[in-house]
DSSP file (Angstrom, degrees, kcal/mol; ACC not computed):
  #  RESIDUE AA STRUCTURE BP1 BP2  ACC     N-H-->O    O-->H-N    N-H-->O    O-->H-N    TCO  KAPPA ALPHA  PHI   PSI    X-CA   Y-CA   Z-CA
    1    1 A M              0   0    0      0, 0.0     2,-0.2     0, 0.0    22,-0.0   0.000 360.0 360.0 360.0 127.8   52.2  -58.7  145.5
    2    2 A E        -     0   0    0      1,-0.1     2,-0.3    20,-0.1    21,-0.3  -0.554 360.0-118.5 -79.3 138.6   49.6  -56.2  146.6
    3    3 A N        -     0   0    0     -2,-0.2    19,-0.1    19,-0.1     4,-0.1  -0.614  14.5-146.5 -75.6 132.0   49.2  -55.6  150.3
    4    4 A A  S    S+     0   0    0     17,-0.4     2,-0.3    -2,-0.3    25,-0.2   0.607  76.1  75.8 -76.1 -11.5   45.7  -56.6  151.4
    5    5 A L  S    S-     0   0    0     16,-0.2    -2,-0.1     1,-0.1     5,-0.1  -0.707  98.8 -87.5-102.4 153.9   45.5  -53.8  154.0
    6    6 A N    >   -     0   0    0     -2,-0.3     3,-2.3     1,-0.2     4,-0.5  -0.285  37.7-122.4 -54.5 137.3   45.0  -50.1  153.5
    7    7 A S  G >  S+     0   0    0      1,-0.3     3,-0.8     2,-0.2    -1,-0.2   0.714 107.8  72.7 -61.5 -19.9   48.4  -48.5  152.8
    8    8 A N  G 3  S+     0   0    0      1,-0.2    -1,-0.3     3,-0.0    -2,-0.1   0.755  98.8  48.3 -63.4 -22.8   47.8  -46.2  155.8
    9    9 A F  G X  S+     0   0    0     -3,-2.3     3,-1.6     2,-0.1    -1,-0.2   0.578  84.2 115.6 -94.5 -11.0   48.4  -49.2  158.1
   10   10 A Q  T <  S+     0   0    0     -3,-0.8     3,-0.1    -4,-0.5    11,-0.1  -0.305  85.3   6.3 -62.8 142.3   51.6  -50.3  156.4
   11   11 A N  T 3  S+     0   0    0      9,-0.3     2,-0.3     1,-0.2    -1,-0.3   0.648 107.4 110.0  60.9  19.5   54.7  -50.2  158.5
   12   12 A K    <   -     0   0    0     -3,-1.6     2,-0.4     8,-0.0    -1,-0.2  -0.920  55.5-147.5-120.7 150.2   52.7  -49.2  161.6
   13   13 A R        -     0   0    0     -2,-0.3     6,-0.2     6,-0.2     2,-0.1  -0.911  10.7-139.4-114.7 143.7   52.0  -51.2  164.7
   14   14 A N    >   -     0   0    0      4,-1.7     3,-2.1    -2,-0.4    -1,-0.0  -0.225  45.5 -79.8 -87.4-172.5   48.9  -51.1  166.8
   15   15 A S  T 3  S+     0   0    0      1,-0.3    -1,-0.1     2,-0.1    -2,-0.0   0.709 131.5  54.9 -64.6 -19.5   48.8  -51.2  170.6
   16   16 A D  T 3  S-     0   0    0      2,-0.1    -1,-0.3    68,-0.1     3,-0.1   0.399 119.7-107.9 -91.7   2.8   49.2  -55.0  170.6
   17   17 A G    <   +     0   0    0     -3,-2.1     2,-0.3     1,-0.3    -2,-0.1   0.574  66.7 154.8  82.6   8.6   52.3  -54.8  168.5
   18   18 A Y        -     0   0    0     66,-0.0    -4,-1.7     1,-0.0    -1,-0.3  -0.541  22.1-171.6 -73.1 132.5   50.5  -56.1  165.4
   19   19 A K        -     0   0    0     -2,-0.3    -6,-0.2    -6,-0.2    -9,-0.1  -0.995  28.8-112.4-124.4 124.4   52.1  -55.0  162.1
   20   20 A P        -     0   0    0      0, 0.0    -9,-0.3     0, 0.0     2,-0.3  -0.211  31.8-147.8 -56.1 143.1   50.3  -55.7  158.8
   21   21 A Q        -     0   0    0     56,-0.4     2,-0.4   -11,-0.1   -17,-0.4  -0.803  22.4-101.2-110.4 153.0   52.0  -58.3  156.6
   22   22 A N        +     0   0    0     -2,-0.3   -19,-0.1   -19,-0.1   -20,-0.1  -0.618  47.7 174.0 -71.2 126.1   52.0  -58.4  152.8
   23   23 A I        -     0   0    0     -2,-0.4   -19,-0.2   -21,-0.3   -18,-0.1  -0.935  37.4 -88.6-129.4 156.4   49.5  -61.1  151.8
   24   24 A P    >   -     0   0    0      0, 0.0     3,-1.9     0, 0.0     4,-0.2  -0.285  31.5-118.6 -67.7 150.6   48.4  -61.9  148.2
   25   25 A K  G >  S+     0   0    0      1,-0.3     3,-1.7     2,-0.2   103,-0.2   0.794 109.7  71.3 -54.1 -30.2   45.5  -60.1  146.7
   26   26 A A  G 3  S+     0   0    0      1,-0.3   102,-1.7   102,-0.1   103,-0.5   0.759  96.4  49.8 -63.0 -25.1   43.7  -63.5  146.5
   27   27 A L  G <  S+     0   0    0     -3,-1.9    -1,-0.3   100,-0.2    -2,-0.2   0.376  80.4 122.7 -97.3   5.5   43.2  -63.6  150.2
   28   28 A K  S <  S-     0   0    0     -3,-1.7     2,-0.5    -4,-0.2   100,-0.1  -0.401  72.7-112.0 -63.5 141.6   41.8  -60.2  150.6
   29   29 A V        -     0   0    0    -25,-0.2     2,-0.3    98,-0.1    98,-0.1  -0.650  41.3-156.6 -72.7 124.7   38.3  -60.2  152.2
   30   30 A I        -     0   0    0     -2,-0.5     2,-0.3    96,-0.1    96,-0.1  -0.782  16.5-108.2-110.5 153.2   36.0  -59.1  149.4
   31   31 A Q        -     0   0    0     -2,-0.3    71,-0.0     1,-0.1    -1,-0.0  -0.570  32.9-135.3 -79.3 134.4   32.6  -57.5  149.6
   32   32 A G        -     0   0    0     -2,-0.3    -1,-0.1     1,-0.1    70,-0.0  -0.167  10.7-125.4 -77.4 178.4   29.7  -59.7  148.6
   33   33 A N        +     0   0    0      2,-0.1     2,-0.1    -2,-0.0    -1,-0.1  -0.377  37.2 174.9-124.0  54.2   26.8  -58.7  146.5
   34   34 A F        -     0   0    0      1,-0.0     2,-0.5     2,-0.0     3,-0.1  -0.372  13.3-160.4 -63.7 134.8   23.9  -59.5  148.7
   35   35 A N    >   -     0   0    0      1,-0.1     3,-2.4    -2,-0.1     4,-0.1  -0.974  14.3-150.3-122.4 118.4   20.6  -58.3  147.2
   36   36 A E  G >  S+     0   0    0     -2,-0.5     3,-1.1     1,-0.3    -1,-0.1   0.812  97.8  60.7 -57.6 -30.1   17.6  -57.9  149.5
   37   37 A E  G 3  S+     0   0    0      1,-0.2    -1,-0.3     7,-0.1     5,-0.1   0.565  87.9  76.0 -74.2  -6.5   15.3  -58.8  146.7
   38   38 A S  G <   +     0   0    0     -3,-2.4    -1,-0.2     3,-0.0    -2,-0.2   0.411  62.6 126.2 -89.6   4.2   16.9  -62.2  146.3
   39   39 A R    X   -     0   0    0     -3,-1.1     3,-1.5     4,-0.2    -3,-0.0  -0.323  68.4-124.0 -61.4 145.3   15.3  -63.8  149.3
   40   40 A E  T 3  S+     0   0    0      1,-0.3    -1,-0.1     2,-0.1    -3,-0.0   0.841 110.9  49.6 -59.8 -36.5   13.4  -67.0  148.6
   41   41 A D  T 3  S-     0   0    0      2,-0.2    -1,-0.3     1,-0.1    -2,-0.1   0.486 109.5-122.5 -84.9  -1.1   10.1  -65.7  150.0
   42   42 A G    <   +     0   0    0     -3,-1.5    -2,-0.1     1,-0.3    -1,-0.1   0.434  69.9 128.2  79.2  -2.0   10.4  -62.5  148.0
   43   43 A L        -     0   0    0      1,-0.1    -1,-0.3    -5,-0.0    -4,-0.2  -0.692  61.3-121.2 -88.9 138.2   10.2  -60.3  151.1
   44   44 A P    >   -     0   0    0      0, 0.0     3,-2.1     0, 0.0     4,-0.3  -0.383  33.8-104.2 -67.9 159.3   12.8  -57.6  151.7
   45   45 A I  T >  S+     0   0    0      1,-0.3     3,-2.2     2,-0.2     4,-0.3   0.854 118.5  65.2 -53.4 -39.2   14.7  -58.0  154.9
   46   46 A S  T >> S+     0   0    0      1,-0.3     4,-0.9     2,-0.2     3,-0.7   0.674  84.6  75.4 -61.9 -16.2   12.8  -55.2  156.6
   47   47 A E  H <> S+     0   0    0     -3,-2.1     4,-1.9     1,-0.2    -1,-0.3   0.714  77.3  76.3 -68.4 -20.1    9.6  -57.3  156.3
   48   48 A N  H <4>S+     0   0    0     -3,-2.2     5,-3.0    -4,-0.3    -1,-0.2   0.919  94.4  49.2 -56.5 -43.4   10.9  -59.5  159.2
   49   49 A T  H X45S+     0   0    0     -3,-0.7     3,-1.6    -4,-0.3    -1,-0.2   0.924 110.0  50.2 -62.1 -44.9    9.9  -56.7  161.7
   50   50 A A  H 3<5S+     0   0    0     -4,-0.9    -1,-0.2     1,-0.3    -2,-0.2   0.799 111.2  49.9 -64.4 -28.2    6.4  -56.4  160.1
   51   51 A N  T 3<5S-     0   0    0     -4,-1.9    -1,-0.3     2,-0.1    -2,-0.2   0.222 117.0-112.6 -95.2  13.8    6.0  -60.2  160.4
   52   52 A N  T < 5 +     0   0    0     -3,-1.6    -3,-0.2     1,-0.2    -2,-0.1   0.785  68.1 145.2  60.0  31.0    7.0  -60.2  164.1
   53   53 A I      < -     0   0    0     -5,-3.0    -1,-0.2    -6,-0.2    -2,-0.1  -0.900  40.6-153.7 -96.1 116.2   10.2  -62.2  163.3
   54   54 A P        +     0   0    0      0, 0.0     2,-0.4     0, 0.0    -1,-0.1   0.227  65.3  83.4 -81.9  17.9   12.8  -60.8  165.8
   55   55 A F        -     0   0    0     -7,-0.1     2,-0.2     2,-0.0    -2,-0.1  -0.947  61.7-151.4-121.4 139.8   15.9  -61.6  163.6
   56   56 A N        -     0   0    0     -2,-0.4     2,-1.2     2,-0.2   -10,-0.1  -0.530  37.3-100.1 -95.1 175.8   17.4  -59.6  160.8
   57   57 A Q  S    S+     0   0    0     -2,-0.2     2,-0.3     2,-0.1   -12,-0.1  -0.465  85.4 101.2 -96.4  62.2   19.3  -61.4  158.0
   58   58 A R        -     0   0    0     -2,-1.2     2,-0.5    45,-0.0    -2,-0.2  -0.998  64.9-133.5-147.5 139.3   22.9  -60.7  159.3
   59   59 A I        -     0   0    0     -2,-0.3     3,-0.1     1,-0.2    46,-0.1  -0.824  16.9-164.8 -88.8 128.7   25.5  -62.8  161.1
   60   60 A G        -     0   0    0     -2,-0.5    45,-3.1     1,-0.3     2,-0.3   0.975  63.6 -11.3 -78.0 -60.0   27.0  -60.7  163.9
   61   61 A N  E     -a  105   0A   0     43,-0.2     2,-0.4    45,-0.0    -1,-0.3  -0.988  50.8-145.8-142.5 149.2   30.1  -62.7  164.8
   62   62 A C  E     -a  106   0A   0     43,-2.0    45,-2.9    -2,-0.3     2,-0.4  -0.955  24.7-153.1-110.1 137.0   31.7  -66.0  164.0
   63   63 A Y  E     -a  107   0A   0     -2,-0.4     2,-0.4    43,-0.2    45,-0.2  -0.895  14.2-170.5-115.3 140.3   33.7  -67.6  166.8
   64   64 A V  E     -a  108   0A   0     43,-2.3    45,-2.5    -2,-0.4     2,-0.4  -0.992  17.6-146.2-125.8 122.7   36.7  -70.0  166.7
   65   65 A H  E     +a  109   0A   0     -2,-0.4     2,-0.3    43,-0.2    45,-0.2  -0.747  23.2 177.8 -92.5 132.8   37.7  -71.5  170.0
   66   66 A V  E     -a  110   0A   0     43,-3.0    45,-3.2    -2,-0.4     3,-0.2  -0.933  31.1-157.0-134.8 153.8   41.4  -72.2  170.5
   67   67 A Y  S    S+     0   0    0     -2,-0.3     2,-1.4    43,-0.2     3,-0.2   0.854  93.5  50.8 -93.9 -50.0   43.7  -73.5  173.2
   68   68 A D  S  > S+     0   0    0      1,-0.2     4,-2.4     2,-0.1     5,-0.2  -0.683  71.1 177.7 -91.4  85.7   47.0  -71.9  172.1
   69   69 A F  H  > S+     0   0    0     -2,-1.4     4,-3.2     1,-0.2     5,-0.2   0.891  74.0  50.8 -59.3 -45.4   45.8  -68.4  171.7
   70   70 A E  H  > S+     0   0    0      1,-0.2     4,-2.2     2,-0.2    -1,-0.2   0.905 112.0  46.8 -63.2 -41.5   49.1  -66.8  170.7
   71   71 A K  H  > S+     0   0    0      2,-0.2     4,-2.0     1,-0.2    -1,-0.2   0.917 115.7  45.5 -65.9 -43.3   49.8  -69.4  168.0
   72   72 A A  H  X S+     0   0    0     -4,-2.4     4,-2.7     2,-0.2     5,-0.2   0.907 110.5  54.0 -66.0 -41.7   46.3  -69.0  166.6
   73   73 A Y  H  X S+     0   0    0     -4,-3.2     4,-2.2    -5,-0.2     5,-0.3   0.917 108.8  49.6 -58.1 -44.2   46.5  -65.2  166.8
   74   74 A H  H  X>S+     0   0    0     -4,-2.2     4,-3.0    -5,-0.2     5,-0.8   0.918 110.5  50.9 -60.5 -44.2   49.7  -65.4  164.8
   75   75 A F  I  X>S+     0   0    0     -4,-2.0     5,-2.1     1,-0.2     4,-1.5   0.948 113.6  42.7 -59.1 -51.1   48.0  -67.6  162.2
   76   76 A Y  I  <5S+     0   0    0     -4,-2.7     6,-2.6     3,-0.2    -1,-0.2   0.823 124.4  35.6 -70.7 -30.5   45.0  -65.4  161.7
   77   77 A T  I  <5S+     0   0    0     -4,-2.2   -56,-0.4    -5,-0.2    -2,-0.2   0.910 128.9  29.0 -88.1 -46.3   47.0  -62.1  161.6
   78   78 A N  I  <5S+     0   0    0     -4,-3.0    -3,-0.2    -5,-0.3    -2,-0.2   0.809 130.2  32.7 -89.3 -30.1   50.2  -63.1  159.9
   79   79 A I  I  <<S+     0   0    0     -4,-1.5    -3,-0.2    -5,-0.8    -4,-0.1   0.907 132.3  28.5 -90.8 -51.5   49.1  -65.9  157.6
   80   80 A L  S   <S-     0   0    0     -5,-2.1    -3,-0.2     2,-0.1    -4,-0.1   0.642 100.2-131.1 -85.8 -13.3   45.5  -64.9  156.7
   81   81 A G        +     0   0    0     -6,-0.4    -4,-0.2     1,-0.2     2,-0.2   0.699  44.1 163.5  77.1  18.7   46.3  -61.2  157.1
   82   82 A L        -     0   0    0     -6,-2.6    -1,-0.2     1,-0.1    -2,-0.1  -0.503  33.2-136.1 -72.4 140.8   43.3  -60.3  159.4
   83   83 A K        -     0   0    0     16,-0.2    16,-0.6    -2,-0.2     2,-0.1  -0.870  18.7-126.2-100.5 118.1   43.7  -57.0  161.2
   84   84 A P  E     -B   98   0A   0      0, 0.0    14,-0.3     0, 0.0     3,-0.1  -0.409  20.1-170.9 -66.4 133.9   42.7  -57.1  164.8
   85   85 A A  E    S-     0   0A   0     12,-3.4     2,-0.3     1,-0.4    13,-0.2   0.757  72.0 -12.9 -89.6 -31.3   40.1  -54.5  165.8
   86   86 A W  E     -B   97   0A   0     11,-1.5    11,-2.7     2,-0.0    -1,-0.4  -0.981  57.0-160.5-163.3 158.5   40.5  -55.3  169.5
   87   87 A T  E     -B   96   0A   0     -2,-0.3     2,-0.3     9,-0.2     9,-0.2  -0.967  17.1-131.5-140.0 157.2   41.9  -57.8  172.0
   88   88 A S        -     0   0    0      7,-2.3     7,-0.2    -2,-0.3    -2,-0.0  -0.768   4.7-147.2-104.8 156.9   41.2  -58.6  175.6
   89   89 A N        +     0   0    0     -2,-0.3     2,-0.7     5,-0.1    -1,-0.1   0.151  54.2 130.0-106.4  17.7   43.9  -58.9  178.3
   90   90 A D        -     0   0    0      3,-0.3     3,-0.5     1,-0.2    -2,-0.1  -0.632  44.1-161.2 -76.7 111.9   42.0  -61.5  180.3
   91   91 A N  S    S+     0   0    0     -2,-0.7    -1,-0.2     1,-0.2    -3,-0.0   0.767  88.8  56.2 -65.9 -24.9   44.5  -64.4  180.9
   92   92 A N  S    S+     0   0    0      1,-0.2    -1,-0.2    -3,-0.1    -2,-0.1   0.808 129.7   7.8 -77.3 -29.8   41.7  -66.8  181.7
   93   93 A K  S    S-     0   0    0     -3,-0.5    -3,-0.3    18,-0.1    -1,-0.2  -0.526  78.3-165.7-152.5  77.0   39.9  -66.2  178.4
   94   94 A P        -     0   0    0      0, 0.0    16,-3.7     0, 0.0     2,-0.3  -0.362  10.6-169.2 -67.5 146.9   41.8  -64.1  175.9
   95   95 A L  E     - C   0 109A   0     -7,-0.2    -7,-2.3    14,-0.2     2,-0.4  -0.959  15.3-170.3-134.0 150.5   39.9  -62.8  172.9
   96   96 A A  E     -BC  87 108A   0     12,-1.7    12,-2.3    -2,-0.3     2,-0.4  -0.964  11.4-158.4-141.0 128.3   40.7  -61.1  169.6
   97   97 A G  E     -BC  86 107A   0    -11,-2.7   -12,-3.4    -2,-0.4   -11,-1.5  -0.867   3.3-165.5-109.8 140.7   38.1  -59.5  167.4
   98   98 A F  E     -BC  84 106A   0      8,-2.8     8,-2.2    -2,-0.4     2,-0.6  -0.987  16.7-136.5-124.9 127.9   38.5  -58.8  163.7
   99   99 A N  E     - C   0 105A   0    -16,-0.6   -16,-0.2    -2,-0.4     2,-0.2  -0.754  24.4-168.1 -85.2 122.1   36.2  -56.6  161.7
  100  100 A M    >   -     0   0    0      4,-1.7     3,-0.8    -2,-0.6     2,-0.0  -0.557  33.7 -80.5 -99.4 169.7   35.4  -58.2  158.4
  101  101 A E  G >  S+     0   0    0      1,-0.2     3,-0.8    -2,-0.2    -1,-0.1  -0.331 111.1  29.2 -68.6 156.3   33.6  -56.4  155.5
  102  102 A I  G 3  S-     0   0    0      1,-0.2    -1,-0.2    -3,-0.1     3,-0.1   0.708 127.0 -73.4  64.2  26.0   29.9  -56.0  155.6
  103  103 A G  G <  S+     0   0    0     -3,-0.8     2,-0.3     1,-0.2    -1,-0.2   0.238  91.5 130.7  86.3 -14.1   29.7  -55.9  159.4
  104  104 A T    <   -     0   0    0     -3,-0.8    -4,-1.7    -5,-0.1     2,-0.2  -0.588  44.3-148.9 -76.2 134.8   30.3  -59.6  160.3
  105  105 A G  E     -aC  61  99A   0    -45,-3.1   -43,-2.0    -2,-0.3     2,-0.4  -0.649   5.6-150.9-100.1 161.2   32.9  -60.0  163.0
  106  106 A F  E     -aC  62  98A   0     -8,-2.2    -8,-2.8    -2,-0.2     2,-0.4  -0.998  16.7-174.4-132.0 126.5   35.3  -62.8  163.5
  107  107 A I  E     -aC  63  97A   0    -45,-2.9   -43,-2.3    -2,-0.4     2,-0.5  -0.978  16.8-154.1-129.4 130.5   36.5  -63.6  167.0
  108  108 A I  E     -aC  64  96A   0    -12,-2.3   -12,-1.7    -2,-0.4     2,-0.5  -0.896  17.5-158.4 -99.7 135.8   39.1  -66.1  168.3
  109  109 A V  E     -aC  65  95A   0    -45,-2.5   -43,-3.0    -2,-0.5     2,-0.4  -0.957   9.9-138.3-119.5 118.5   38.5  -67.2  171.9
  110  110 A G  E     -a   66   0A   0    -16,-3.7   -43,-0.2    -2,-0.5   -42,-0.1  -0.615  20.9-157.7 -76.6 131.1   41.2  -68.6  174.0
  111  111 A M        -     0   0    0    -45,-3.2   -42,-0.2    -2,-0.4   -18,-0.1  -0.831  20.9-132.7-111.3 148.3   40.1  -71.6  176.1
  112  112 A P  S    S+     0   0    0      0, 0.0     2,-0.3     0, 0.0    -1,-0.1   0.695  92.4  33.1 -73.8 -18.1   41.7  -72.9  179.3
  113  113 A T  S    S-     0   0    0    -47,-0.1    -2,-0.1     1,-0.0     0, 0.0  -0.914 102.1 -80.9-132.6 161.3   41.7  -76.5  178.0
  114  114 A K        -     0   0    0     -2,-0.3     2,-0.3   -47,-0.1   -48,-0.1  -0.303  44.9-151.8 -60.5 143.3   42.0  -78.1  174.6
  115  115 A V        -     0   0    0    -50,-0.1   -48,-0.1    45,-0.1    -1,-0.0  -0.879  20.1-111.1-115.9 150.6   38.9  -78.1  172.6
  116  116 A T        -     0   0    0     -2,-0.3    45,-0.1     1,-0.0    44,-0.0  -0.707  38.2-129.1 -79.8 119.3   37.8  -80.6  169.9
  117  117 A P        -     0   0    0      0, 0.0    45,-0.1     0, 0.0   -51,-0.0  -0.309  28.3 -96.9 -67.3 152.9   38.0  -78.8  166.6
  118  118 A L        -     0   0    0      1,-0.1    45,-1.0     2,-0.1     4,-0.1  -0.473  23.7-139.8 -66.8 138.1   35.0  -79.0  164.3
  119  119 A P  S    S+     0   0    0      0, 0.0     2,-0.3     0, 0.0    -1,-0.1   0.389  85.0  44.2 -81.5   6.2   35.4  -81.7  161.7
  120  120 A Y  S    S-     0   0    0     43,-0.1     2,-0.5    45,-0.0    43,-0.3  -0.950  94.3 -97.5-143.1 160.3   33.8  -79.5  159.1
  121  121 A A        -     0   0    0     -2,-0.3    43,-0.2     1,-0.1     3,-0.1  -0.712  26.0-166.6 -82.8 125.3   34.1  -75.8  158.0
  122  122 A A  S    S-     0   0    0     -2,-0.5     2,-0.3    41,-0.5    -1,-0.1   0.618  73.1  -1.2 -87.3 -13.5   31.3  -73.7  159.6
  123  123 A F  S    S-     0   0    0    -61,-0.0    42,-0.6     2,-0.0     2,-0.3  -0.934  72.6-124.0-159.5 174.8   32.0  -70.7  157.3
  124  124 A H  E     -d  165   0B   0     -2,-0.3     2,-0.5    40,-0.1    42,-0.3  -0.954   9.9-130.6-133.4 155.2   34.3  -69.7  154.5
  125  125 A F  E     -d  166   0B   0     40,-3.0    42,-1.6    -2,-0.3     2,-0.2  -0.883  31.8-129.3 -96.3 129.6   36.7  -67.0  153.8
  126  126 A Q  E     -d  167   0B   0     -2,-0.5     2,-0.3    40,-0.2    42,-0.2  -0.530  27.8-174.9 -77.7 147.3   36.2  -65.5  150.3
  127  127 A C  E     -d  168   0B   0     40,-2.0    42,-0.5    -2,-0.2  -100,-0.2  -0.928  29.1-138.3-135.8 163.5   39.1  -65.1  148.0
  128  128 A T  S    S+     0   0    0   -102,-1.7     2,-0.3    -2,-0.3  -102,-0.1   0.673  95.0  26.3 -95.2 -19.3   39.6  -63.6  144.6
  129  129 A N     >  -     0   0    0   -103,-0.5     4,-2.5     1,-0.1    -1,-0.3  -0.856  61.8-165.2-148.8 106.9   41.8  -66.3  143.1
  130  130 A V  H  > S+     0   0    0     -2,-0.3     4,-2.8    21,-0.2     5,-0.2   0.910  90.8  49.9 -61.2 -46.7   41.6  -69.9  144.4
  131  131 A A  H  > S+     0   0    0      1,-0.2     4,-2.5     2,-0.2    -1,-0.2   0.906 113.2  46.4 -62.7 -41.5   44.8  -71.1  142.8
  132  132 A E  H  > S+     0   0    0      2,-0.2     4,-2.6     1,-0.2    -1,-0.2   0.911 113.4  48.7 -67.2 -41.8   46.8  -68.2  144.2
  133  133 A A  H  X S+     0   0    0     -4,-2.5     4,-2.4     2,-0.2     5,-0.2   0.911 112.4  49.6 -62.9 -42.3   45.3  -68.6  147.7
  134  134 A H  H  X S+     0   0    0     -4,-2.8     4,-2.2    -5,-0.2    -2,-0.2   0.933 112.7  46.3 -61.5 -48.4   46.0  -72.3  147.6
  135  135 A R  H  X S+     0   0    0     -4,-2.5     4,-2.5     1,-0.2    -2,-0.2   0.921 112.1  51.8 -60.4 -45.8   49.7  -71.8  146.5
  136  136 A Y  H  X S+     0   0    0     -4,-2.6     4,-1.4     1,-0.2    -2,-0.2   0.925 111.1  45.7 -59.2 -48.6   50.2  -69.1  149.2
  137  137 A L  H  <>S+     0   0    0     -4,-2.4     5,-2.6     1,-0.2     4,-0.2   0.904 112.1  51.5 -65.0 -40.7   48.9  -71.2  152.0
  138  138 A R  H ><5S+     0   0    0     -4,-2.2     3,-1.6     1,-0.2    -1,-0.2   0.916 108.0  52.2 -61.2 -42.2   50.9  -74.2  150.9
  139  139 A E  H 3<5S+     0   0    0     -4,-2.5    -1,-0.2     1,-0.3    -2,-0.2   0.808 106.9  53.9 -63.1 -29.0   54.1  -72.0  150.8
  140  140 A K  T 3<5S-     0   0    0     -4,-1.4    -1,-0.3    -5,-0.2    -2,-0.2   0.435 121.6-109.4 -84.4   0.0   53.3  -70.9  154.4
  141  141 A G  T < 5 +     0   0    0     -3,-1.6     2,-0.3     1,-0.3    -3,-0.2   0.650  66.4 151.2  82.9  16.2   53.1  -74.5  155.5
  142  142 A V      < -     0   0    0     -5,-2.6     2,-0.4    -6,-0.2    -1,-0.3  -0.645  51.5-115.5 -82.8 135.9   49.4  -74.6  156.0
  143  143 A Q        +     0   0    0     -2,-0.3    14,-1.7    14,-0.3     2,-0.3  -0.581  45.7 173.8 -71.3 125.1   47.7  -78.0  155.5
  144  144 A V  B     -E  156   0B   0     -2,-0.4    12,-0.2    12,-0.2     2,-0.1  -0.924  27.6-129.0-131.6 155.3   45.3  -77.7  152.6
  145  145 A T        -     0   0    0     10,-2.8     3,-0.1    -2,-0.3     2,-0.1  -0.419  46.3 -81.2 -87.1 174.3   43.1  -80.0  150.6
  146  146 A D        -     0   0    0     -2,-0.1     9,-0.4     1,-0.1    -1,-0.2  -0.382  58.0 -90.1 -66.7 157.2   43.1  -80.2  146.8
  147  147 A I        -     0   0    0      7,-0.1     7,-0.2     1,-0.1    -1,-0.1  -0.495  55.7 -96.5 -67.1 140.6   41.2  -77.5  145.0
  148  148 A S    >   -     0   0    0      5,-3.3     3,-1.9    -2,-0.2    -1,-0.1  -0.118  31.7-108.0 -59.0 157.0   37.6  -78.7  144.4
  149  149 A E  T 3  S+     0   0    0      1,-0.3    -1,-0.1     2,-0.1    -2,-0.1   0.836 121.7  52.3 -56.9 -35.2   36.7  -80.2  141.0
  150  150 A D  T 3  S-     0   0    0      1,-0.1    -1,-0.3     3,-0.1    -2,-0.1   0.571 109.4-127.0 -79.7  -6.6   34.7  -77.1  140.1
  151  151 A G  S <  S+     0   0    0     -3,-1.9   -21,-0.2     2,-0.2   -20,-0.2   0.570  77.2 115.0  78.1   9.3   37.8  -74.9  140.9
  152  152 A H  S    S-     0   0    0      1,-0.1    16,-2.7    15,-0.1     2,-0.3   0.601  77.9 -28.5 -91.6 -11.2   35.8  -72.7  143.3
  153  153 A G  E     - F   0 167B   0     14,-0.3    -5,-3.3    -5,-0.1     2,-0.3  -0.990  45.0-145.3-178.1-176.5   37.5  -73.4  146.6
  154  154 A F  E     - F   0 166B   0     12,-2.0    12,-2.5    -2,-0.3     2,-0.3  -0.961  24.4-110.9-162.7 167.9   39.4  -75.7  149.0
  155  155 A E  E     + F   0 165B   0     -9,-0.4   -10,-2.8    -2,-0.3     2,-0.3  -0.778  31.2 173.6-108.1 154.6   39.6  -76.5  152.7
  156  156 A F  E     -EF 144 164B   0      8,-2.3     8,-3.8    -2,-0.3     2,-0.4  -0.942  22.5-122.8-151.2 169.3   42.5  -75.8  155.1
  157  157 A W  E     - F   0 163B   0    -14,-1.7   -14,-0.3    -2,-0.3     6,-0.2  -0.916  12.8-137.8-123.3 143.8   43.2  -76.0  158.8
  158  158 A D    >   -     0   0    0      4,-1.9     3,-1.5    -2,-0.4   -15,-0.1  -0.215  47.3 -84.1 -83.4-174.9   44.3  -73.4  161.3
  159  159 A T  T 3  S+     0   0    0      1,-0.3   -87,-0.1     2,-0.1    -1,-0.1   0.648 129.2  52.8 -68.4 -15.2   47.0  -74.2  164.0
  160  160 A E  T 3  S-     0   0    0      2,-0.1    -1,-0.3   -88,-0.1     3,-0.1   0.426 120.7-103.1 -98.4  -1.6   44.3  -75.7  166.3
  161  161 A G    <   +     0   0    0     -3,-1.5     2,-0.4     1,-0.3    -2,-0.1   0.570  68.1 153.0  88.6   9.5   43.0  -78.1  163.7
  162  162 A N        -     0   0    0    -45,-0.1    -4,-1.9     1,-0.1     2,-0.4  -0.607  45.3-126.9 -73.6 127.0   39.8  -76.1  163.0
  163  163 A K  E     - F   0 157B   0    -45,-1.0   -41,-0.5    -2,-0.4     2,-0.3  -0.616  33.2-178.8 -78.3 128.3   38.7  -76.8  159.4
  164  164 A L  E     - F   0 156B   0     -8,-3.8    -8,-2.3    -2,-0.4     2,-0.4  -0.789  11.7-149.4-121.1 165.6   38.3  -73.7  157.4
  165  165 A H  E     -dF 124 155B   0    -42,-0.6   -40,-3.0    -2,-0.3     2,-0.4  -0.981   7.1-168.3-136.3 146.3   37.1  -73.2  153.8
  166  166 A T  E     +dF 125 154B   0    -12,-2.5   -12,-2.0    -2,-0.4     2,-0.3  -0.991  12.6 169.0-131.9 147.1   37.9  -70.6  151.1
  167  167 A M  E     -dF 126 153B   0    -42,-1.6   -40,-2.0    -2,-0.4     2,-0.5  -0.994  32.6-121.2-152.8 155.3   36.1  -70.1  147.9
  168  168 A S  E      d  127   0B   0    -16,-2.7   -40,-0.1    -2,-0.3   -42,-0.1  -0.863 360.0 360.0 -99.3 126.7   36.0  -67.6  145.1
  169  169 A I              0   0    0     -2,-0.5    -1,-0.1   -42,-0.5   -41,-0.1   0.373 360.0 360.0-115.5 360.0   32.6  -66.1  144.5
């Protein structure tokens, strides 16, 4: 099984004591193939500025709110293999940020009271092999749905009941 993290990080711990785990190649975050020319209106992204639209075509961060921060942190680092870029030490609202490919960040936010998880997946994690990712999560005891009829993905839940999605693109 190939390690999803750069070999320079293997067997090393960061300041939070995080040590990369071997995860299957299927769960590696893969780079998309976004093409600026593929916008529906035919304008390249840079045209937003010329048209006085103050937004670029990029998601900055995705947030998942959790009550049991340590349990969720373990899930995202040890099960999904995300490498923390930073964490906060604020006991009232702990945070952990993960740098994903292509600039989008992923942040888990510790909440002082239980939060109602979203009943739908607000985003998806890309994978390279749906069947391998499905098998891996099931072996780790993660609740998963069946693979979709088209074979491109499935849904699963984190330790807080947040519905997540993975698909192969």
